[in-house]
C-alpha positions, 0 to 999 in steps of 0.5 A, spaced: 667 565 586 667 558 588 666 560 596 660 564 594 658 558 589 658 553 595 654 558 600 648 558 595 649 551 594 648 550 601 642 555 602 639 551 596 640 544 600 636 548 606 631 550 602 629 543 599 630 541 606 625 545 609 629 549 613 630 555 610 626 559 604 626 565 600 624 571 603 617 572 599 615 564 598 610 565 603 603 566 600 601 573 600 595 571 605 600 570 610 606 575 608 602 581 607 598 581 614 604 580 617 608 586 614 602 590 616 602 588 623 609 589 623 608 596 621 603 597 626 607 595 632 613 599 630 608 606 631 610 607 638 618 606 635 617 611 630 613 616 636 620 615 640 624 617 634 620 623 632 621 625 640 629 624 640 630 626 632 635 632 632 636 633 639 643 635 641 644 632 647 641 625 645 649 622 646 650 626 653 643 623 655 645 616 653 651 616 656 648 618 663 651 614 669 644 614 671 642 610 664 648 605 666 645 604 673 638 603 670 640 598 665 644 594 670 638 594 674 633 592 670 637 587 667 638 584 673 631 584 675 629 581 668 634 575 669 632 573 676 625 573 675 625 569 669 630 564 672 626 563 678 620 562 674 622 557 670 625 553 676 617 554 679 613 553 673 617 547 669 616 542 675 609 545 676 607 544 669 609 536 669 606 535 676 599 537 674 600 534 667 604 527 667 603 525 675 598 522 680 599 529 684 593 529 690 588 534 687 592 535 681 585 538 678 585 543 683 592 545 683 592 546 676 587 552 676 590 555 682 597 555 680 595 559 674 590 564 677 596 568 679 596 570 672 590 575 673 592 578 679 595 585 676 602 587 679 598 594 682 594 589 686 600 584 688 604 590 690 600 593 694 598 587 697 605 585 699 607 593 701 601 592 706 603 585 709 610 586 709 612 594 708 612 599 714 605 600 717 604 593 714 600 587 718 606 584 719 610 590 721 604 592 725 604 585 729 611 584 730 612 592 733 606 592 737 605 586 740 612 583 740 615 590 741 620 588 736 623 594 732 626 592 725 626 594 718 622 591 712 626 588 707 620 588 702 623 594 698 628 594 693 630 589 688 628 583 693 621 585 694 620 587 686 623 580 684 619 576 689 612 579 686 614 579 679 616 572 680 610 570 684 605 574 679 609 571 672 611 565 673 604 562 670 606 565 663 611 559 663 606 554 667 601 555 661 606 555 655 609 548 658 602 545 659 600 547 652 606 544 650 606 537 655 598 537 653 600 537 645 606 532 645 606 525 642 608 521 649 611 515 644 618 517 645 617 517 653 613 510 653 619 507 649 624 510 654 620 507 659 620 500 656 627 501 655 628 501 663 629 509 664 626 511 670 621 517 670 626 522 672 631 520 667 625 519 662 624 527 664 631 529 663 632 526 657 626 525 653 621 530 656 625 536 657 629 537 651 622 537 647 620 543 652 625 547 650 621 551 645 615 552 650 620 554 656 624 559 651 617 562 649 614 562 656 620 565 659 621 570 654 614 573 656 616 573 663 623 577 661 619 582 657 613 582 662 619 584 667 621 589 663 614 593 662 612 592 669 610 599 672 606 598 678 610 593 682 617 596 681 614 603 683 610 601 689 617 597 692 621 603 690 625 599 685 628 603 679 628 600 673 627 603 666 619 603 667 619 607 673 625 612 671 621 613 664 614 615 668 618 619 673 621 623 667 614 624 664 611 626 670 616 631 673 620 633 667 617 638 661 623 636 657 621 629 656 627 627 651 631 623 656 624 619 658 624 617 650 631 616 650 630 611 656 625 608 652 629 607 645 634 604 650 629 599 652 627 597 645 634 595 644 634 591 650 628 587 648 630 586 641 637 583 644 633 579 648 628 576 643 634 575 638 637 571 644 631 567 645 631 565 637 638 563 637 637 558 643 631 555 639 637 552 634 635 548 628 632 542 632 625 539 630 620 538 636 615 535 632 614 528 631 615 524 624 609 520 621 603 522 626 598 528 626 594 526 632 596 524 639 597 518 643 594 518 650 598 521 655 601 517 661 601 518 668 607 518 672 607 515 680 610 520 685 610 514 690 614 517 696 615 524 693 607 525 692 606 529 699 613 533 698 610 535 691 604 537 695 606 541 699 610 544 693 604 546 690 601 548 696 606 553 698 606 556 691 599 558 692 599 560 699 604 565 697 602 567 690 594 567 691 592 566 697 597 572 700 594 577 696 587 575 695 587 575 703 590 582 703 583 584 699 579 580 704 582 583 710 581 590 707 574 589 705 572 586 712 575 591 716 572 597 712 566 593 712 566 592 720 568 600 721 562 602 717 566 605 711 561 606 705 563 605 698 559 605 691 562 600 686 560 601 678 558 594 675 559 597 669 566 597 670 566 589 670 562 589 663 567 594 660 573 589 662 570 583 660 568 586 653 574 590 652 578 584 654 574 579 649 575 583 643 582 584 644 583 576 645 579 575 639 583 580 634 590 579 638 590 571 636 587 573 629 594 578 628 598 573 631 597 567 627 600 569 620 606 572 624 607 565 627 606 561 621 611 566 617 616 564 623 615 557 623 614 555 616 617 560 612 624 562 615 628 567 612 632 573 614 625 577 613 621 573 618 626 573 623 626 581 622 618 581 623 618 576 628 623 581 632 619 587 631 612 584 633 615 583 640 616 591 640 610 594 644 611 588 649 617 591 652 615 598 652 611 601 658 604 601 657 604 609 658 609 610 652 605 606 648 599 610 650 602 616 649 605 614 642 597 613 640 595 619 643 600 623 639 598 619 632 590 619 634 590 626 635 594 628 629 593 623 624 587 620 626 582 624 630 576 620 628 579 614 632 582 619 638 579 616 645 575 611 642 574 603 643 578 601 637 584 605 639 584 602 646 584 595 642 589 597 638 593 599 644 592 592 647 594 588 641 601 591 641 602 591 647 600 583 648 600 579 641 607 577 643 603 573 649 600 569 644 606 568 639 610 563 644 604 559 645 602 558 637 610 558 636 610 552 640 604 548 637 606 549 630 613 546 631 609 540 634 605 539 627 610 535 622 610 539 615 608 531 612 601 533 615 600 539 611 604 536 605 599 530 604 593 535 604 597 539 598 598 533 594 590 532 595 589 538 591 588 543 597 590 550 597 594 553 602 588 557 605 584 550 605 590 546 609 591 552 614 584 553 615 581 545 615 588 542 618 593 547 621 588 551 625 584 544 628 591 541 630 593 547 634 586 549 637 590 548 645 595 553 642 590 558 640 585 558 646 592 558 651 594 565 647 587 568 647 586 566 655 593 569 656 591 576 652 585 576 655 587 575 662 593 580 661 588 585 658 583 585 664 589 588 668 592 593 663 592 600 666 596 605 663 593 604 656 586 604 659 587 610 664 590 614 657 586 611 651 579 610 654 573 613 651 570 618 655 566 615 661 569 608 660 571 605 666 574 598 668 576 594 673 583 596 674 581 604 673 577 603 679 582 599 683 587 605 681 583 610 683 581 607 690 588 606 691 591 612 690 586 616 694 587 610 700 580 607 699 583 600 700 575 598 701 573 600 695 579 598 691 578 591 694 571 590 691 574 590 684 580 586 685 576 580 688 571 581 682 577 581 677 579 575 680 573 571 680 572 573 672 578 571 670 578 564 674 572 563 670 576 564 664 581 559 666 576 554 668 573 555 660 580 553 659 581 547 662 575 544 660 577 545 652 584 541 655 579 536 658 577 535 651 583 535 647 586 530 652 579 526 651 580 526 644 587 524 644 
């Protein structure tokens, strides 16, 4: 009894200190939307449970040797890609935000453009460049008369492509954190004689831990859910095996079993990321505004840093875009005719814009609950919010086809159902950056507004949202850019006659019309480049205000 009372007393102290809250202490305008969102995000899971419910061979399917092999393959790929993206993105973010790197502005844009390249295009570019019959293979075999086996296929190829296409997730999250960080502690460290490297390692990097964790989580989940790259590069991860089971078998129970394992794996990864956050606080005490960011002089390291940025841009951007241009020019030279439907570009832009707005609105209460009202309930709801992102788009799409055709026929094959699928798939992308932004807003700022008689809703609207505006815009940009390149959900849930840039690329690529695929691929990059330019313009305004 005494130990229970002691435990209760400790919990009460945590509640008083703002480190823990009662599950239902959050205001209704936060808690009710989060519960609704969590239920919506659980629909694919309900679909999978329905598929495997009562299956007599469930346990034997689960314990197959192939299941273990696919699990180990997927874990190895997700871990390797996540580590590699952090190693690439953290230095890039620091160089482009805090240093006098030559061409810092242009590198800030170019290093993030690979985010808009679909894994379908990236995988195709690497295979057509380095695979059998590719540009490099033909050059070495025909001109140099050297026979060799391309090593792009399998684990290495999937790791390289996914790393180069997904490191911007970490880069965006860390950049947002650096731009919103109060630099007074760094200035104090420098005045105490610390070198720029020591200041970064001892002061800046620990405060970036939530942003790195959020970005790394997105990369891991992106790797778990990717289908196009692993398929083109012939690596058996969960998504490829699930797709083959759906396509090649009338009995789809095993595909549902694999998808359930993928959901459990996602929950474990999200739980591990939440555990690594610890109970540390990352906001500054006593200030609600940011000081002016200081620039570190690189000195003799300026040109090695320049070469590092150049190498990343060459591999992640110039190579895939260059391959698309190659096929376009080659087709035009040979007189290949192609017809591009410009309405596909408009449809992609329109649907992605709606998904970005709806996604950020849906993410905001979940992020607030997880940061300001910590409890077991908020932890569970946050984990559920990540479930859809780990599932392959084809599984989410098939689950919505099932529910739409059976229970919501008026929404079946409509744009709202497609937008709903996008939100399920990509809500976690905004979740990470919004959490990171909220962690940097000291609770004392909100407490001051509450003591002046403002309601919690007014404090949220007039105080919190303006302070986290960079994070909101970053989250919206992430959802927009990823929606632009989503393929499986778009193929299965689009209204009749609805064509997007990704479906144009897919249809042309599967029919080997590479010239026709090159045009929408290049247009996709150009449109997304403008959206990144808008995002950087907002960053400039925030820095000038700071």
